[in-house]
LOVOMAR-246410 format. One record per residue: residue number from 1; residue in one letter; x, y negated, z negated of N, C-alpha, C in turn. Coordinates in nm, 4 decimals. Layout:
% residues N
+-----+-----+----------+----------+----------+----------+----------+----------+----------+----------+----------+
|   n | res |       nX |       nY |       nZ |      caX |      caY |      caZ |       cX |       cY |       cZ |
+-----+-----+----------+----------+----------+----------+----------+----------+----------+----------+----------+
| NUM |   A |        X |        Y |        Z |        X |        Y |        Z |        X |        Y |        Z |
...
+-----+-----+----------+----------+----------+----------+----------+----------+----------+----------+----------+
***
This chain:
% residues 98
+-----+-----+----------+----------+----------+----------+----------+----------+----------+----------+----------+
|   n | res |       nX |       nY |       nZ |      caX |      caY |      caZ |       cX |       cY |       cZ |
+-----+-----+----------+----------+----------+----------+----------+----------+----------+----------+----------+
|   1 |   M |  19.5338 | -11.6216 |  -3.6894 |  19.6278 | -11.5225 |  -3.7347 |  19.7128 | -11.4790 |  -3.6149 |
|   2 |   S |  19.8421 | -11.4965 |  -3.6228 |  19.9280 | -11.4551 |  -3.5130 |  19.9604 | -11.3067 |  -3.5251 |
|   3 |   K |  19.9907 | -11.2457 |  -3.4117 |  20.0237 | -11.1036 |  -3.4118 |  20.1672 | -11.0863 |  -3.4586 |
|   4 |   T |  20.1887 | -10.9925 |  -3.5473 |  20.3205 | -10.9635 |  -3.6001 |  20.3503 | -10.8164 |  -3.5776 |
|   5 |   Y |  20.4664 | -10.7882 |  -3.5193 |  20.5063 | -10.6491 |  -3.5023 |  20.5682 | -10.6004 |  -3.6320 |
|   6 |   R |  20.5239 | -10.4840 |  -3.6760 |  20.5812 | -10.4207 |  -3.7947 |  20.6212 | -10.2787 |  -3.7590 |
|   7 |   S |  20.7370 | -10.2383 |  -3.8060 |  20.7832 | -10.1012 |  -3.7845 |  20.7042 | -10.0077 |  -3.8754 |
|   8 |   K |  20.7169 |  -9.8785 |  -3.8511 |  20.6521 |  -9.7789 |  -3.9365 |  20.6967 |  -9.7986 |  -4.0806 |
|   9 |   E |  20.8244 |  -9.8212 |  -4.1020 |  20.8770 |  -9.8400 |  -4.2379 |  20.8154 |  -9.9626 |  -4.3049 |
|  10 |   Q |  20.7984 | -10.0703 |  -4.2288 |  20.7372 | -10.1910 |  -4.2846 |  20.5913 | -10.1667 |  -4.3215 |
|  11 |   W |  20.5186 | -10.0905 |  -4.2376 |  20.3790 | -10.0587 |  -4.2708 |  20.3724 |  -9.9737 |  -4.3971 |
|  12 |   I |  20.4606 |  -9.8767 |  -4.4078 |  20.4599 |  -9.7911 |  -4.5267 |  20.4914 |  -9.8730 |  -4.6516 |
|  13 |   E |  20.5843 |  -9.9681 |  -4.6408 |  20.6139 | -10.0570 |  -4.7540 |  20.4917 | -10.1391 |  -4.7914 |
|  14 |   L |  20.4197 | -10.1909 |  -4.6911 |  20.2976 | -10.2680 |  -4.7185 |  20.1911 | -10.1814 |  -4.7842 |
|  15 |   I |  20.1755 | -10.0602 |  -4.7349 |  20.0749 |  -9.9697 |  -4.7910 |  20.1097 |  -9.9367 |  -4.9355 |
|  16 |   Q |  20.2365 |  -9.9130 |  -4.9636 |  20.2797 |  -9.8867 |  -5.1020 |  20.2578 | -10.0107 |  -5.1890 |
|  17 |   A |  20.2891 | -10.1287 |  -5.1350 |  20.2678 | -10.2533 |  -5.2096 |  20.1202 | -10.2705 |  -5.2434 |
|  18 |   H |  20.0331 | -10.2329 |  -5.1490 |  19.8893 | -10.2412 |  -5.1755 |  19.8515 | -10.1490 |  -5.2905 |
|  19 |   K |  19.9014 | -10.0248 |  -5.2864 |  19.8696 |  -9.9289 |  -5.3933 |  19.9131 |  -9.9820 |  -5.5300 |
|  20 |   E |  20.0303 | -10.0440 |  -5.5337 |  20.0852 | -10.0936 |  -5.6602 |  20.0204 | -10.2245 |  -5.7051 |
|  21 |   S |  19.9550 | -10.2949 |  -5.6125 |  19.8991 | -10.4265 |  -5.6432 |  19.7757 | -10.4202 |  -5.7324 |
|  22 |   G |  19.7009 | -10.3103 |  -5.7247 |  19.5757 | -10.3021 |  -5.8002 |  19.4623 | -10.3779 |  -5.7331 |
|  23 |   L |  19.4888 | -10.4387 |  -5.6190 |  19.3857 | -10.5139 |  -5.5466 |  19.3061 | -10.4216 |  -5.4555 |
|  24 |   T |  19.1870 | -10.4652 |  -5.4213 |  19.1127 | -10.3934 |  -5.3181 |  19.1874 | -10.4140 |  -5.1867 |
|  25 |   A |  19.1615 | -10.3272 |  -5.0903 |  19.2263 | -10.3403 |  -4.9602 |  19.1914 | -10.4753 |  -4.8973 |
|  26 |   A |  19.0657 | -10.5162 |  -4.9103 |  19.0225 | -10.6434 |  -4.8511 |  19.0977 | -10.7607 |  -4.9137 |
|  27 |   A |  19.1089 | -10.7616 |  -5.0457 |  19.1789 | -10.8705 |  -5.1146 |  19.3275 | -10.8705 |  -5.0801 |
|  28 |   F |  19.3883 | -10.7521 |  -5.0757 |  19.5297 | -10.7417 |  -5.0421 |  19.5547 | -10.7942 |  -4.9006 |
|  29 |   C |  19.4688 | -10.7548 |  -4.8065 |  19.4852 | -10.7980 |  -4.6679 |  19.4683 | -10.9487 |  -4.6545 |
|  30 |   R |  19.3702 | -11.0057 |  -4.7254 |  19.3541 | -11.1519 |  -4.7227 |  19.4812 | -11.2189 |  -4.7730 |
|  31 |   Q |  19.5338 | -11.1677 |  -4.8838 |  19.6538 | -11.2246 |  -4.9451 |  19.7742 | -11.2164 |  -4.8510 |
|  32 |   Q |  19.7842 | -11.1076 |  -4.7763 |  19.8985 | -11.0848 |  -4.6878 |  19.8762 | -11.1372 |  -4.5457 |
|  33 |   G |  19.7536 | -11.1820 |  -4.5165 |  19.7230 | -11.2285 |  -4.3816 |  19.7173 | -11.1152 |  -4.2802 |
|  34 |   I |  19.6666 | -11.0000 |  -4.3249 |  19.6587 | -10.8808 |  -4.2405 |  19.5122 | -10.8528 |  -4.2086 |
|  35 |   N |  19.4845 | -10.8080 |  -4.0878 |  19.3495 | -10.7670 |  -4.0509 |  19.3168 | -10.6383 |  -4.1270 |
|  36 |   A |  19.2116 | -10.6405 |  -4.2078 |  19.1771 | -10.5271 |  -4.2947 |  19.1463 | -10.4002 |  -4.2155 |
|  37 |   K |  19.0784 | -10.4128 |  -4.1018 |  19.0468 | -10.2940 |  -4.0219 |  19.1742 | -10.2315 |  -3.9648 |
|  38 |   Y |  19.2668 | -10.3162 |  -3.9212 |  19.3924 | -10.2642 |  -3.8675 |  19.4767 | -10.2019 |  -3.9794 |
|  39 |   F |  19.4734 | -10.2633 |  -4.0969 |  19.5450 | -10.2077 |  -4.2120 |  19.4924 | -10.0671 |  -4.2432 |
|  40 |   S |  19.3611 | -10.0517 |  -4.2429 |  19.2995 |  -9.9216 |  -4.2675 |  19.3425 |  -9.8205 |  -4.1609 |
|  41 |   K |  19.3462 |  -9.8650 |  -4.0361 |  19.3903 |  -9.7773 |  -3.9268 |  19.5341 |  -9.7317 |  -3.9486 |
|  42 |   R |  19.6214 |  -9.8235 |  -3.9877 |  19.7617 |  -9.7882 |  -4.0094 |  19.7744 |  -9.6916 |  -4.1284 |
|  43 |   Q |  19.6917 |  -9.7087 |  -4.2313 |  19.6925 |  -9.6139 |  -4.3435 |  19.6605 |  -9.4739 |  -4.2931 |
|  44 |   K |  19.5603 |  -9.4628 |  -4.2078 |  19.5224 |  -9.3335 |  -4.1511 |  19.6327 |  -9.2793 |  -4.0610 |
|  45 |   D |  19.6900 |  -9.3681 |  -3.9782 |  19.7959 |  -9.3266 |  -3.8858 |  19.9134 |  -9.2626 |  -3.9599 |
|  46 |   F |  19.9450 |  -9.3153 |  -4.0776 |  20.0618 |  -9.2680 |  -4.1519 |  20.0251 |  -9.1706 |  -4.2633 |
|  47 |   G |  19.9027 |  -9.1184 |  -4.2595 |  19.8629 |  -9.0126 |  -4.3517 |  19.8266 |  -9.0564 |  -4.4915 |
|  48 |   F |  19.7972 |  -9.1848 |  -4.5107 |  19.7601 |  -9.2328 |  -4.6433 |  19.6094 |  -9.2262 |  -4.6661 |
|  49 |   R |  19.5343 |  -9.2058 |  -4.5601 |  19.3886 |  -9.1928 |  -4.5721 |  19.3439 |  -9.0843 |  -4.4774 |
|  50 |   S |  19.2471 |  -9.0076 |  -4.5223 |  19.1907 |  -8.9037 |  -4.4359 |  19.0896 |  -8.9684 |  -4.3431 |
|  51 |   S |  19.1003 |  -8.9415 |  -4.2155 |  19.0068 |  -9.0011 |  -4.1203 |  18.8908 |  -8.9075 |  -4.0878 |
|  52 |   T |  18.9004 |  -8.7797 |  -4.1277 |  18.7960 |  -8.6852 |  -4.0891 |  18.7226 |  -8.6269 |  -4.2092 |
|  53 |   K |  18.7727 |  -8.6441 |  -4.3266 |  18.7147 |  -8.5795 |  -4.4438 |  18.6056 |  -8.6675 |  -4.5054 |
|  54 |   N |  18.4833 |  -8.6239 |  -4.4953 |  18.3717 |  -8.6939 |  -4.5572 |  18.3228 |  -8.6107 |  -4.6744 |
|  55 |   E |  18.3264 |  -8.6698 |  -4.7917 |  18.2823 |  -8.5991 |  -4.9114 |  18.1714 |  -8.6788 |  -4.9788 |
|  56 |   F |  18.0838 |  -8.6068 |  -5.0441 |  17.9805 |  -8.6697 |  -5.1227 |  18.0118 |  -8.6459 |  -5.2691 |
|  57 |   I |  17.9829 |  -8.7451 |  -5.3497 |  18.0002 |  -8.7294 |  -5.4932 |  17.8654 |  -8.7537 |  -5.5588 |
|  58 |   Q |  17.8467 |  -8.6942 |  -5.6747 |  17.7231 |  -8.7124 |  -5.7479 |  17.7288 |  -8.8462 |  -5.8206 |
|  59 |   V |  17.6279 |  -8.9290 |  -5.8018 |  17.6198 |  -9.0576 |  -5.8688 |  17.4878 |  -9.0642 |  -5.9425 |
|  60 |   K |  17.4938 |  -9.1010 |  -6.0691 |  17.3734 |  -9.1157 |  -6.1499 |  17.3606 |  -9.2632 |  -6.1881 |
|  61 |   V |  17.2443 |  -9.3216 |  -6.1634 |  17.2229 |  -9.4625 |  -6.1934 |  17.1098 |  -9.4745 |  -6.2944 |
|  62 |   D |  17.1390 |  -9.5384 |  -6.4067 |  17.0386 |  -9.5688 |  -6.5081 |  17.0143 |  -9.7191 |  -6.5068 |
|  63 |   K |  16.8901 |  -9.7596 |  -6.5258 |  16.8596 |  -9.9017 |  -6.5279 |  16.7928 |  -9.9393 |  -6.6603 |
|  64 |   P |  16.8735 |  -9.9628 |  -6.7649 |  16.8158 | -10.0114 |  -6.8900 |  16.7531 | -10.1499 |  -6.8693 |
|  65 |   L |  16.6770 | -10.1960 |  -6.9662 |  16.6081 | -10.3238 |  -6.9534 |  16.7040 | -10.4416 |  -6.9370 |
|  66 |   H |  16.8187 | -10.4392 |  -7.0008 |  16.9058 | -10.5560 |  -7.0022 |  17.0282 | -10.5454 |  -6.9120 |
|  67 |   R |  17.0566 | -10.4293 |  -6.8530 |  17.1748 | -10.4170 |  -6.7670 |  17.1634 | -10.2933 |  -6.6784 |
|  68 |   T |  17.2477 | -10.2870 |  -6.5785 |  17.2552 | -10.1723 |  -6.4891 |  17.3763 | -10.0904 |  -6.5279 |
|  69 |   V |  17.3598 |  -9.9606 |  -6.5355 |  17.4717 |  -9.8721 |  -6.5671 |  17.4887 |  -9.7743 |  -6.4517 |
|  70 |   M |  17.6120 |  -9.7565 |  -6.4106 |  17.6430 |  -9.6599 |  -6.3060 |  17.7320 |  -9.5536 |  -6.3672 |
|  71 |   S |  17.6992 |  -9.4282 |  -6.3422 |  17.7747 |  -9.3160 |  -6.3974 |  17.8230 |  -9.2285 |  -6.2830 |
|  72 |   L |  17.9546 |  -9.2019 |  -6.2785 |  18.0122 |  -9.1167 |  -6.1743 |  18.0556 |  -8.9850 |  -6.2350 |
|  73 |   N |  18.0090 |  -8.8752 |  -6.1778 |  18.0583 |  -8.7438 |  -6.2166 |  18.1695 |  -8.7095 |  -6.1198 |
|  74 |   T |  18.2944 |  -8.7100 |  -6.1677 |  18.4108 |  -8.6921 |  -6.0807 |  18.4474 |  -8.5460 |  -6.0605 |
|  75 |   G |  18.3831 |  -8.4550 |  -6.1289 |  18.4229 |  -8.3157 |  -6.1244 |  18.5220 |  -8.2831 |  -6.2348 |
|  76 |   H |  18.5854 |  -8.3870 |  -6.2888 |  18.6793 |  -8.3709 |  -6.3997 |  18.6251 |  -8.4371 |  -6.5251 |
|  77 |   G |  18.5141 |  -8.5014 |  -6.5138 |  18.4559 |  -8.5748 |  -6.6254 |  18.3632 |  -8.6818 |  -6.5707 |
|  78 |   Q |  18.3183 |  -8.7665 |  -6.6587 |  18.2224 |  -8.8690 |  -6.6208 |  18.2793 |  -9.0066 |  -6.6515 |
|  79 |   I |  18.2550 |  -9.1026 |  -6.5610 |  18.2972 |  -9.2412 |  -6.5797 |  18.1712 |  -9.3264 |  -6.5776 |
|  80 |   E |  18.1569 |  -9.4127 |  -6.6767 |  18.0389 |  -9.4984 |  -6.6829 |  18.0796 |  -9.6446 |  -6.6740 |
|  81 |   F |  17.9960 |  -9.7246 |  -6.6066 |  18.0188 |  -9.8683 |  -6.5911 |  17.9019 |  -9.9443 |  -6.6528 |
|  82 |   N |  17.9304 | -10.0531 |  -6.7212 |  17.8247 | -10.1368 |  -6.7791 |  17.7622 | -10.2291 |  -6.6750 |
|  83 |   T |  17.8383 | -10.2583 |  -6.5699 |  17.7887 | -10.3411 |  -6.4603 |  17.8247 | -10.2721 |  -6.3300 |
|  84 |   W |  17.7670 | -10.3197 |  -6.2215 |  17.7969 | -10.2600 |  -6.0912 |  17.9398 | -10.2943 |  -6.0529 |
|  85 |   P |  18.0247 | -10.1935 |  -6.0313 |  18.1622 | -10.2209 |  -5.9896 |  18.1697 | -10.2515 |  -5.8405 |
|  86 |   D |  18.2780 | -10.3152 |  -5.8002 |  18.3030 | -10.3426 |  -5.6596 |  18.3166 | -10.2093 |  -5.5854 |
|  87 |   P |  18.2475 | -10.1905 |  -5.4735 |  18.2563 | -10.0628 |  -5.3999 |  18.3996 | -10.0249 |  -5.3613 |
|  88 |   D |  18.4821 | -10.1242 |  -5.3244 |  18.6218 | -10.0942 |  -5.2914 |  18.6949 | -10.0375 |  -5.4134 |
|  89 |   Y |  18.6639 | -10.0902 |  -5.5327 |  18.7267 | -10.0399 |  -5.6552 |  18.6863 |  -9.8944 |  -5.6798 |
|  90 |   V |  18.5579 |  -9.8646 |  -5.6626 |  18.5109 |  -9.7273 |  -5.6826 |  18.5801 |  -9.6340 |  -5.5830 |
|  91 |   H |  18.5925 |  -9.6774 |  -5.4592 |  18.6595 |  -9.5961 |  -5.3572 |  18.8053 |  -9.5694 |  -5.3972 |
|  92 |   Q |  18.8770 |  -9.6748 |  -5.4378 |  19.0167 |  -9.6592 |  -5.4792 |  19.0281 |  -9.5691 |  -5.6025 |
|  93 |   L |  18.9351 |  -9.5842 |  -5.6961 |  18.9357 |  -9.5020 |  -5.8158 |  18.9194 |  -9.3542 |  -5.7809 |
|  94 |   L |  18.8246 |  -9.3271 |  -5.6928 |  18.8012 |  -9.1873 |  -5.6538 |  18.9194 |  -9.1317 |  -5.5758 |
|  95 |   Q |  18.9833 |  -9.2141 |  -5.4935 |  19.1030 |  -9.1688 |  -5.4218 |  19.2136 |  -9.1341 |  -5.5206 |
|  96 |   A |  19.2288 |  -9.2148 |  -5.6241 |  19.3339 |  -9.1914 |  -5.7237 |  19.3069 |  -9.0653 |  -5.8050 |
|  97 |   L |  19.1804 |  -9.0303 |  -5.8223 |  19.1450 |  -8.9129 |  -5.9020 |  19.1592 |  -8.7819 |  -5.8256 |
|  98 |   R |  19.1812 |  -8.7892 |  -5.6952 |  19.1952 |  -8.6671 |  -5.6156 |  19.3228 |  -8.5970 |  -5.6431 |
+-----+-----+----------+----------+----------+----------+----------+----------+----------+----------+----------+
***
């Protein structure tokens, strides 16, 4: 992967494109040929991610005989999954619900 200089405006365009893509950050970065850790850093640098705010959410996990169910209490309601979702998806979902 060669190093590419991007202006602040170009990074913001990439970050917006990621938000609109519906992809996880890892998948988006692979697709764009961007280092995922550096992409995350640039998101924080430009105020798209909080670097100091650590929050805990209540998670309830039920294990029926035939499948795993994950239930998230978002504070605004409950979201249930029939299968284990991708952790990046859950993170993006919770960010969108803020």
